[in-house]
PAVOSE-579038 format. One record per residue: x, y, z of N, C-alpha, C, O in turn. Coordinates in pm, whole numbers, plus 32768, in hexadecimal, padded with zeros to 4 digits. Layout:
XYZXYZXYZXYZ ...
This chain:
CBF865245941CC7064CD593FCC73647A59C9CCA0640859DB CC3864D35A27CC4C64945AE3CBF9641D5ABCCC2863AD5ACF CB78642B5A83CB29638A5A8DCB85634C5A0FCBAF62E85A49 CBA2634859CDCBDD62FF5966CC3E62C159C1CC3A624659C4 CCAD630C5A22CCF962C05A6FCCB862845ACCCCFC62255AF2 CC5B628A5B01CBEE621B5B5ECBD761B75B0ECBDA614B5B4A CBC061AF5A94CB9061325A68CC2160E95A25CC25607559FC CC6C612A5A24CCE360CA5A0FCD2560645A72CD665FFC5A67 CCF160BE5AE4CD3C60825B69CCFB5FEC5B7FCD3C5F9B5BC1 CC7E5FC65B4ACC105F7F5B3CCC745F005B36CC745E965B74 CCB55F2A5AE9CD005E8F5A79CD975E8D5ACFCDFC5E645A95 CD9C5EBA5B51CE035E855B9CCE385DFA5BA1CDD65DB65BC3 CEAB5DA25B91CE8F5D325BC7CE775CCE5B42CEA55C605B25 CE185D265AFFCDE25CB65A87CE0D5C9D59E5CDEF5C475993 CE6E5D2559E2CE7D5D4E594BCF1C5D31590CCF365D1B5895 CF755D385971CFDE5D34597FD0275CAA5921CFEC5C3F5933 D0805CA758DBD0EE5D1B58ABD0CA5D9F587ED1245DF2587D D02F5DCF584DD0075E2B5816CFFC5EA05899CFF55E7E590F CFFD5F115871CFD75F8558CACF405F7E58DBCEF45F3158A1 CF165FF3594ACE915FD5597ECE686053591CCEAA60B75938 CE15606458BBCDAE60D8587FCD4660CD588DCD056064588E CD14615D589DCC84617A58BCCC4861ED5839CC74625E5824 CBED61B257FBCB97624F5791CB21627657A1CAB9623557A3 CB3862F657B0CAC0632457B9CA666364573ACAAF63B55702 CA0A635F570BC9C26399569BC959642656C2C8FC641A5711 C9726488568FC91064FC56C7C8EB65365644C939654C55E8 C870654B5644C83865BB55ADC7B565FD562AC77065C65680 C7C7669A55F4C7C067185632C7B6671556BCC749672756F3 C80F670256F2C83866F85763C7F3666D57DFC7F366795859 C7D0661A57AAC756659B57BAC7B6653157B8C7D465225742 C7EE64EA57F7C82E645757EAC7D463F557A3C77163CD57DF C7EE63C6571AC7A9638856DBC7D562E556B6C794628F567A C86E62DE56FCC873623E56FCC90762385753C96562875749 C8F961BB57AFC99061A857EAC9C9612D57D8C97960DB57AC CA41610257EDCA8D60B257BFCAFA609A5817CB3960FF5834 CB2560235850CBC46011588ECBDC5F8B5842CB865F435810 CC8A5F765846CCAC5EE15833CCAF5E9758C2CCF55EB15924 CC3B5E2158AECC085DC9590BCC6B5D555902CC6E5D1D5970 CCBE5D1A58A9CCED5CAE58BDCD675CAB583FCD595CDB57CE CDDC5C675876CE455C5B5803CE285C075792CE245B8C579C CE125C525714CDF25BE55695CD715C235693CD425BEF562E CD295C6256B6CCC75C8556B4CC825D155667CCD45D70565A CC0D5D2E563BCC285DC05602CC6D5E385665CC645E3956E0 CCB15E975615CCD85F00565CCC425F5A5680CBCC5F3E566A CC785FBD56B5CC2660245704CBB6607956A4CB41609B56B8 CC0660865641CBBE610655E0CB4C609A5596CADA60C5557F CB7060155574CB055FD55528CAAA5FB35585CA3E5FA1554E CAA55F9D5618CA4E5FB1566AC9F06024567BC9766018568A CA34609A5679C9F960F45671C9A9612355EFC943616755F2 C9D4610455A3C97261325506C8FD60DF54E9C89960F054A4 C939605A5550C8A55FF6551DC83A601555AAC7D85FD255C9 C866607855E3C809605D5647C7B461065611C74C612D5646 C7F2614955B2C7B161BC5551C72D618B5517C746614B54B1 C68961915535C612618E550DC61961A65488C61361595429 C62A623D5490C61A627553E6C6A4627B53D7C6DE62BF542B C6FB62345369C76C62475333C785629D52E0C7F962A052BA C724630352A6C709638C5256C735640152B7C763646B528C C72163E2534FC765645153A8C8026451539CC84064B353C5 C83963F7536FC8E163FC539AC906644F5333C9716485534F C8D5647552BAC93B64CA527BC93E655952B1C98265B75287 C8E865575314C8E4661D5339C91766025402C90866505460 C94C658253FFC97A655354B0CA12656D54B9CA5E65765458 CA266575550BCAA6655F556DCACC64D755BDCA7C64985603 CB4A64B755A9CB4E642B55E2CBCE64305642CC3E642A560F CBC0643856C4CC14643F572BCC8B63BE574ECC8F63AC57C8 CCB86392572ACD0A63245735CD9B632B5793CDD7639357AC CDB362D957ADCE3362DD5825CEA862EA57FCCF0363345822 CEA3629557A1CF1E6282574CCF20627156A5CECB622F5668 CF9A62BD565FCF6D629955D9CF67621555A9CFAB61B055B1 CEBB624E5550CE9E61BF5516CF166191549ECF6361D35458 CEF860F754B0CF4A60B0546FCF5060C453F5CEF8611153CD CFA16097539BCFCC60C6531DD00B601652EBD06B600F529F CFDA5FBA5311D03E5F4B52D5CFD75EAD52DBCFA55E955349 CFCB5E8252ABCF755DF452B1CFAA5D9D5351D0245D97535E CF725D72539ECFB85D245408CF505CC45415CF1E5C8753B7 CF2E5CB9549BCEB15C715494CE2F5C855467CDDE5C2E5445 CE205CF7546ACDB35D69543BCDFA5D9A53C8CE745D9F53BB CD8D5DC65362CDAD5E2852D9CDCE5ECA530CCDAB5EDF5380 CE005F2952D3CE205FA5532FCDBE5FF15338CD6D600852DF CDBF601F53ACCD47606B53F7CD6C610B5398CD02613E5375 CDD5614F5373CDD561B55315CD9A61BD5292CD7A6227525D CD87612E5250CD26613C51F8CCA66120520ACC61614F51AF CC6560DF5266CBDC60F85288CBB6619552A9CB4961BB527E CC0061EE52EBCBEF628152F3CBE962C75288CB8E63175270 CC5162AE5238CC3962CA5195CBB7629D516BCB6062E95141 CBA9620D5179CB3161EC511BCAB362375163CA4D6243511F CAB5625E51CBCA4262A551F9CA2E63555200C9D9639F5232 CAA9636751B4CAF663F551B1CAA1644D522BCA4864A25224 CADE6417528BCAF364725321CB0D65015302CB6D651552B8 CACC65635329CAD365E45315CB8865F35360CBDA66445334 CBA065A253C0CBF565F85442CC0265725479CBB16515547F CCAE658454AECCBB65065511CD0B653A5582CD52659B5567 CD0D651655E4CD6065675651CD8664ED569ACD3E649956CF CE4964FC568CCE87647D56D3CEC864C15749CEFE652D5762 CEA76442578DCF17646857F1CFBE644C581ED0176489585A CFAF63E657EBD04963AD57E6D06F63925744D01D635656FE D0FF63C95704D11D638A569AD160631C56B6D1B163265712 D15562B75680D1876208566ED20A6215563BD236625855DD D25361AE56A8D2D961E5567DD2F7611C5642D36760F15627 D2B160EE563FD2AC605D560DD2F360725562D2BE60BB550F D348603C5550D369605554B8D31D6061543DD32A60AD53DE D2C35FF85458D2685FC353EBD1DE605353D1D199607B5373 D1EE60725451D1856102543CD20161895455D23A61B253F0 D21961B554B7D264620954C1D26D629D5449D2C862B953FC D1EE62E25460D1D363365404D18263365379D14F63975340 D18462A65353D135628552FBD0AC628452D9D0796295526A D06462655368CFF562565372CFCE631A5380CF56632B536B CFF3635E538ECFD063F7539BCFE664065314CF88642452CB D07163F052DED0766422523DCFD863FA51F3CF85645051D6 CFC8637551E1CF49634451BDCED263A651ACCEA763D65143 CEA363BA5236CE446400524BCE6564A1520BCE0E64EE51E3 CEC464B2520CCEDA65595205CECC6579516DCE9965E05141 CF1764E65104CEF564E45061CE7F64D4506ECE4F65295022 CE1F649550A5CD9664B15068CD3A64ED509FCCCE64BD50C1 CD6E658B50B2CD3865E750E6CCF565E15178CC89661A5186 CD2A65A451DBCCFA65995233CD6065E95296CDD565C852A8 CD1C665B52D3CD64669D533ACD79665E53A9CD20661553D3 CE06666C53FBCE336610545ECE7C668C54A4CEBE66E95475 CE4F665F5546CE8166A755BBCEDE66595603CEBB65E4560D CF4566755635CFB066075677CFD0664B56F1CFD366C556FE CFEF65E1575FD01465FA57F7CFA266425850CFC4669C589C CF2E661F5848CEC766195887CED165DF591FCEBC65675930 CEEE662F5989CF0E65B95A09CF75654559FBCF5C64D85A2F CFFE655C59A8D04065345989D07E64DD59F9D08C646959D4 D0AA64F75A80D0EE64E25B16D06C64835B35D08C642A5B84 CFF0647D5B12CFA964225B3FCFA363B45AE7CF8C63505B2C CFA963A35AA0CFA963535A2AD03F62FC5A41D05262835A3C D0A063695A5BD13D63175A7ED11A62AD5AFBD11D62345AE1 D10262CD5B5DD0F362865BDED074622E5BC9D05E61D95C1F D01C623B5B5DCFC761D35B60D00B61575B04CFE260E55B1C D06F61675A9ED0AD61085A42D12960FD5A70D17460D65A16 D17261155AFBD20060FD5B24D24D60A85B0ED2C860A95B0C D1D7602E5AF1D23A5F995AEBD22C5FA45A4DD2965F905A11 D1CA5FBE5A07D2095FE0596ED25E601F5931D29D600058CC D26060715967D2CA60D75948D33060B45967D37760A25904 D37A609659EED3DF60535A2ED4175FB359B4D48A5FA2598D D3BB5F6B599AD3D35F275924D40B5F565890D4555F1A5842 D3E05FAC5889D4045FD757D3D46A603957ECD4B2605D578E D47B606B5862D4E360CC586FD56560BD589DD5CC60F9587D D54D60445909D5A8601E5977D5D15F985954D63A5F7C598D D59B5F2658FAD5C65ECA58D5D5995E7E593FD5BD5E13590F D56C5E62599ED5725E255A27D4CE5E335A60D4825E915A4A D4B55DC45AA8D44D5DD65AEDD4295E705B68D48B5EAE5B92 D3CF5E8B5B85D3CA5EEC5BE8D3A25EA05C65D33B5E605C7D D40F5EB65CAFD42A5E755D1BD3E05ED25DB5D3E75F4B5DCF D3935E535E0ED3895EBA5E6AD3C85E625EF3D3D45DEA5EDE D3E95E895F5ED43B5E595FADD3E85E596030D3C55ECA6053 D3BF5DE96088D3335E0D60E4D36E5D69615AD3935CF8613B D35A5DB661EFD3665D766242D33E5DA462A8D3255E1C62B2 D32B5D40631ED2EB5D776384D3395D4E6406D35C5CDA641F D34D5DB2644FD3B45DE564C9D3735DFF6548D3145E4A655C D3C15DA865ABD36E5DC16656D3AC5E616665D4095E84661B D3745EBB66C6D39F5F0E66F2D3F15EFD6721D3E35F2E6791 D45D5ECB6717D4FC5ECB6748D5565EA766D1D5CE5E8B66DC D5185EAA6669D5735E976604D5845E0C65BAD5D15E03655B D52A5D8465F1D54D5D0765CCD4EB5CC76563D4775CEF656E D5015C78650ED4BE5C52648DD4985BB964BBD4325B7E6498 D5015B836515D4E65AE46546D51E5AAE65ABD5875AE965C7 D5015A416601D5245A52665ED5A75A266668D5F55A4D6611 D5DB59C866DAD662598866BCD64859156653D5E158D96636 D6DF590A661BD6CE588B65E3D66C58626560D65C57F66528 D63458E36549D606592364DDD56558D46508D51D58A164B3 D54B58D7657DD4D058B8658DD46F590A6571D4795984656D D3EB58B36556D38D58FA64F5D340594F6567D31D590365C2 D32A599D6575D2C059E765EED2835A596599D2C15AAA6554 D1EE5A4D65AFD18D5A926546D1915B326599D1605B2D6609 D1BD5BA46574D1FA5C22659AD19E5C8E657AD1935CF065C3 D1445C7864EFD0D45CEF64F8D0575C9C6506D0555C226510 CFC65D0A6507CF5C5CFE6520CF235CBA64A7CF635CAF643F CE6A5C7564C0CE455C2E6472CE2D5C9663E8CE395C656378 CE0D5D1C63F6CDF45D76638DCE485D826334CE2F5D7C62BC CECC5D98636FCF5D5DBF6324CF7D5D2562F2CFD25D286299 CF595CB5630DCF645C3862C6CEFA5C29626CCF185BD36218 CE745C636256CE0C5C3E6206CE475CB1618CCE3B5C81611B CE765D1C618BCEB25DA96140CF3D5D546109CF4A5D56608F CF955D156148D0025CC9610DCFB75C6E60A1CFEA5C466038 CF525C5A60C2CF355BCF6046CEEE5C235FFBCF195BF05F94 CEB05C6E5FD9CE565CCC5F88CEF05D235F43CECA5D615EE0 CF515D315F51CF9C5D675F2CCFF75CDE5EBDD0185CF45E49 D00F5C5B5F05D00A5BE25EA4CFA75BCF5E27CFCB5BB35DB5 CF395BE15E4CCEFD5C0A5DA9CEFF5C635D4BCED85C645CD6 CF455CC95DA9CF5B5D425D21CFAB5D425CD0CF9F5D7C5C65 D0315CE75D02D0CA5CD45CC8D0F25C905C92D0BD5C2C5CC3 D1485C615C29D12E5BF65BEBD1965B655BF8D1955B015BB0 D1E65B835C69D2455B3C5CAFD2705B405D46D2515BA65D84 D2A25AF85D77D2A45B155E17D3555AC75DF3D3785A945D89 D3AF5AD85E7BD41D5AD55E7FD45C5AB05F24D44A5AF85F86 D49E5A405F23D4C25A645FD1D53C59F35F9CD53759B25F33 D5C359EF6017D5FD59C45FFED61059256042D5B858E16076 D69159056030D69B5881608DD67D586560E9D62F580760F5 D6AC58A76155D693589861ECD5DF588861E1D59E582061E5 D5AD591261D1D51A58FE61CCD4F2588B61A3D4AC583B61E1 D52058806135D4DD57FE60E6D4E8576C612CD4975710612A D57657796170D58D56DF61EED54F56DE624ED52F566E6276 D51D576562A7D533576C633AD47757946333D4365760638E D43657DA62E2D3C557F162D3D35357AE6291D2DB57C5629F D3A557356227D35A56E461CFD2B6573E6184D24F57026164 D2CA57C2617CD25F5802613FD22357E760CAD26B57B06077 D188580860A0D15E57C36050D149583E5FC6D12E58255F51 D16258CB600CD175591D5FACD0E459555F49D0E959A35EEA D04A58FF5F90CFE958FB5F27CF9959995F76CFCA59E95FC5 CF1B59945F3DCEBF5A105F53CE6859D25FA3CE2A598E5F52 CE3B59BB600ACE0459736053CDAA59C760CDCD5059996112 CDD55A3260CDCD895A8F6128CD355B1960D5CD0F5B866100 CD305AE46063CCED5B515FE8CCD15AFC5F69CD0C5A945F4C CC6F5B365F22CC4F5AEA5EBECCB05B245E20CCAF5B9B5DFF CCED5ACF5DE0CD375AFE5D68CD9E5A995D68CDC05A495DBF CDD35AB45CD0CE5B5A4C5CBDCEAC5A555D16CEA65AA55D74 CF0959FA5CFFCF6959C25D57CFBB59EC5D33CFA959D35CBB D0275A2B5D39D0AE5A5D5CE9D11F59F95CD5D14159B25D34 D15359F15C6FD1D0597B5C49D25059935CADD28559FE5CCA D271591B5CD7D2C1591F5D66D34F59245D30D36F58E25CCC D39C59685D6AD426597D5D68D45D59405DB7D41559475E1A D4E558E25DDDD51E58DB5E55D5A258D35E25D5C358A65DB7 D5FC59085E8DD66F59165E3BD6D7589C5E81D6DC589A5EFC D719584B5E42D76E57DF5E8FD7D757C55E24D7DC57775DC5 D827581D5E53D8C4580C5E10D90157885E08D92E57665D9B D90957405E63D96256BB5E78D8E1563A5E63D90455C45E6E D86A56545E49D80655DC5E46D829558F5EC4D850551B5ECE D81455DF5F16D7D855935F89D77B555B5FA5D77854E95FD6 D6FB55BC5F81D6A155C75FB1D65C55245FB4D67054DB5F53 D5FA54EA6043D5BC54825FD5D55954815FC0D50C54CA5FFE D520540F5F3BD4BF54155EEAD41253F55F3DD3A653E95F03 D42E53EE5FCBD3B253DC600BD38B54456041D3285448608A D3D654B16022D383555F603BD30955846003D2F555845F8A D2BC55A26050D23955D4600DD23D561C5F83D1E9561A5F29 D2F756815F8AD30B56AD5EFDD2FE56715E71D2EA56A55E04 D31055F35E99D32155755E3BD2AD55165E24D2C454A35DFF D23755415E37D1C854E45E50D16954EB5DC7D0F954B95DBB D1B255365D63D15255165CFDD0C855875CC0D09155945C53 D0B855C85D46D021560C5D57D00C56A25D0DCFAA56E25CE7 D09156B55D0ED0CC57565CACD14C57565C72D1A8571F5CAF D16357945BF6D1C9579C5BC8D24157CA5C0DD22658315C4A D2B757A65C1CD32D578B5C77D3A857B75C41D3EF57605C0F D3C4580E5C41D439583B5BF7D4B758165C36D497582A5CAB D52857F15C3AD59157BE5CA6D626581A5C5AD65557FB5BEC D64958645C96D6C258CC5C6CD73B58B45CB3D727585C5D07 D7B458DF5CB5D81558DE5CBDD85B595E5CF2D8B4595D5D47 D82459D65CB1D8495A4A5CBDD7B85AAA5CB5D7645AA95C5B D7B95AEE5D1ED7155AFF5D2ED7135B9B5CAFD6AE5BCD5C7E D7925BC05C9BD77D5C2D5BFCD7905BFC5B86D7CC5C365B2B D74E5B6C5B81D7535B395AD4D6CF5B8E5A9AD65E5B725AC2 D6E25BD95A55D66F5C385A3AD6405C0259AED5C85C025991 D6A65BD25954D6915BB258C7D63F5B1358CCD6155AEB5860 D62B5AC2593DD5D45A5D594DD5515A8C596DD4EE5A65592F D54C5AD759C4D4D45B2359F7D4945B67599CD41A5B5E5997 D4E25BC15935D49A5C1458C2D4655BBB5861D3FD5BDD5827 D4A65B35583FD4705ACB5805D4025A905817D3AD5A7557C2 D3FD5A7458B6D3605A4958DED3105AAC58F6D2B55A945946 D3185B3358BED2AD5BA758C7D29B5BF55948D2495C505955 D2E65BCE599ED2C95BE85A2AD2ED5C705A50D3645C8E5A5A D2705CE15A6DD27E5D565A65D2AF5DA75ADCD2ED5E115AD3 D28A5D645B55D2B05D7A5BD0D2AD5CF05C3ED26D5C875C36 D3105D215CA5D3335CC15D13D32E5D245D8BD3505D975DA7 D2ED5CB55DC6D2ED5CE35E8BD3725C995EADD3885C265E87 D3C15CDD5EEFD4155C6B5F34D4075C615FCAD42A5CBD6014 D3D95BFE5FF1D3B35BFF607CD40C5BAB60F3D3DD5B8D6161 D4835B9060CCD5095B806121D5325B136106D4FE5AD860A7 D59B5AD6614DD5B85B1A61C2D61C5BB061EAD6215C0A6196 D64F5BB96247D69C5C156249D7145C1E61E9D7255C7A619A D7615BB961F6D7C95BC36172D7A45BE0610DD7EB5C3360D2 D7325BB460CBD7135BB46047D6D45C646051D6C15C995FE4 D6BF5C9D60A5D6465D2060A3D6C95D7A60ADD6B75DE66075 D7475D6C60E3D78C5DB860FDD7F45DC8605DD81B5E306028 D8015D726044D84F5D555F96D8185D9D5F25D8505DB45EBA D79B5DC15F4BD7585E315EF1D7305EA25F3CD6EC5EFB5F08 D7485EA55F8CD7595F275FEED7FA5F595FD8D7FD5FCB5FA9 D85D5F2E5FEAD8D75F2E5FC4D8FD5F4E5F22D9465FAD5F03 D8CC5F015ECED8D65F645E2BD89C5FCC5E2CD8C360215DDC D8185FEF5E92D7B8603C5E30D77B60185DC3D770605A5D5C D7405F7A5DE6D6F55F555D74D65D5F345DA5D62B5EC75DC1 D62B5FA75DA7D5975F8D5DD4D53D60105DB9D57D60795DB3 D4C560185DABD47A608A5D8ED43D60975DFBD43961125DF4 D40B60825E59D3BE60AC5EDED3C7600A5F40D3BF5F915F2D D3DF60715FB8D3CA5FEC6052D35E600C6080D330607D6072 D3245FB060BDD2A45FAF6119D2DC5F586199D3195EEE618D D2C15F8B6202D3145F566266D2825F636312D2765FC96357 D2355EE66326D1EA5EEB6390D2415F0B63FED2BA5EF463FA D2045F446468D2645F3164F7D1EB5F10653DD1805F44651D D1F25ECA658AD1875E86660AD1CC5EDF6681D2325F24667D D17E5EC966E0D1885F0A6768D1EB5E8A67CBD22C5E9F6831 D1D75DFE677BD2355DB867D9D2B75DD667C5D2EF5E18676D D2EE5D836849D3815D656877D3AA5CF56880D3775CA868D0 D4215CCB6825D4685C466824D4C35C30684DD4E25BBA6860 D5335CB96879D59B5CD868E2D6135C876884D6845CAD6868 D5C95C04685FD6525BC36801D6375B82678FD5C55B5E6771 D69B5B6F6747D66A5B1B66BCD6CD5B4C6633D7455B686636 D6755B4A65C3D6BB5B6C653CD6895C2E652ED6195C616534 D6F65C61651ED6FE5D11650DD69A5D046484D6945CAD642E D65B5D6D6495D5F65D8E642BD6705DC9639FD6E85DC263BC D6515DF66328D6BF5DFD62EDD6E75EB7631BD6965EF9635C D7495EE162FAD75C5F8A6304D7305FDE6270D7635FBD6205 D6CF604A627CD6B060B86248D71660EA61E6D760612B6230 D73C60F16188D75C6175615BD76F620A61ADD7286228620D D7E062686173D79962D861B8D75963476146D72763B36166 D768630D60A5D74B63556048D6B0633F6027D69063365FB1 D64863366091D5BB6323606BD584635B60CBD5C36383612D D4DD636B60B8D49963B960E3D413639960EAD3CE639D6084 D3E36378615AD3456340618FD2F163A2610FD302641960F3 D2B2635D60E4D23D639D604AD1AF637960C8D15763CE60BC D190630D6139D14262F9613BD11262B561E0D155625161F9 D0D562CB6223D0E0627F6289D059625A62E5CFFC62A56304 D062621C62F3CFAA61C7631CCF91616663BECFC260F963DB CF3F61B26407CF2B61406467CEDE60E46466CE6760F9644C CF1060606483CEAB5FC2646ECE865F9764E3CECB5F3F6515 CE1F5FC26523CE095F9665A1CE945F5B6600CEAF5EEF6633 CEE15FEF65F8CF5C5FC7666DCFB75FB76611D01260076623 CFCF5F5A6594D0285F666556D06A5FDF64E9D0215FDA6486 D0C2603564D7D0D060726485D11860716403D190605563FB D0DA608A63AED12F6056630AD14E60EB62CAD101614862B1 D1E260DB62B9D22A614C628FD244611561E8D25F60A061CD D234618B617BD254617160EDD2D961C160F0D2E562366113 D32A617E60CED3A661DF608CD3CC61DD5FF6D3C461855FA1 D3F3624E5FF5D440625F5F5CD4B9629C5F5AD4CA62EB5FB7 D51D62905F04D5A362BF5EE1D58C63565EBBD536637B5E6B D5DD63A15EFAD5DE64275F08D5FD644B5E56D64A63FA5E23 D5D364A15E0ED5B164E45D8AD63865245D88D657656E5D2A 
C-alpha cells in the first residue's frame, strides 16, 4: 500500500478534480503490475496496473492494492470495479472508502458480490492526507484552502503604502511556484492586485498555471493589470467565500496569497485547512503588518530554507 500511495502522488497537480490514486498488483509476493491515475480524463490507476500485467492469467490469483475504493460508475472512463471483477482478482486491499455519492461503497459491494475478498482501511490516515483536497470538496462542499504568505523577522508582509518588497529568498520563491503548479487556483485581494500587479503564474517551476481568482468587491480594478491579460483563466469575485461558483468550476484547492486583509478574513472565519508562512531574517521596521495567527493552531512541520524558516500550521483537532 505504501508503494501504491507513492505512485498516486505522481499524479499531483494533473488529476484534479479527480483524486490521486495508485494501484499495485501482487502475485506470490511479487509485484506484477503497477499503475496510477496520470491525468484527468485518462485511464484510472487500476486500468493502468492491469494493463501492465504481462500474463493476465495470473490476475485470478493476485491481490490488488489500491489507494481508493474502485469506482462503480461510468464517468470519463468505465468502472474500475467492473474491470477487477472481469479478471476475477482473488483479493482487493483498499486504503480509503470513496465518499463520492456515485461510488460510496458501491464499488466494494460490487467486488464482494463477485466473490472477491475485500480488505479496507489499510494506511487510511496516509490516504486521507494524500487526498485531503478531494475529501474536503466532497464532504465540506468547498475547496481545500491554503493560506500562504512571507513576512519579515519583525512581522511585516509589505512596505509602507503597500510597497512591494522582496521578503523571502530565491529558494522560498521557487517553492512557492512549485505549490502553484500543484493547486487548482490562486487568490489575491484588491490591494494586492492593485499595488503588486502580480501575474500569479508558474515561472520558477515546470507545471500548469493555476486559475487566478481576484476579489474586487466594488469593480475598481483597472483592466490593464496582468491579471486581466487573458493568458490564464481569471475569475473575479465580490465575495471570497462564493464557493458555489468555485464548485461549478471544479476548483478543488486554492492558495490564498494575500494581502493581509484577505488572509485575516479567512483566519477570523476559521475557514482554512492549512497555513504556510515563510519568515525571513530581514527586518522592515515599518509597513503592512502580517496576519495574526489564530490561537487554536499547531505547527505540523518546520523547515529552514537557506535562512528563511517555513512553518506549516493546521487547526487543532
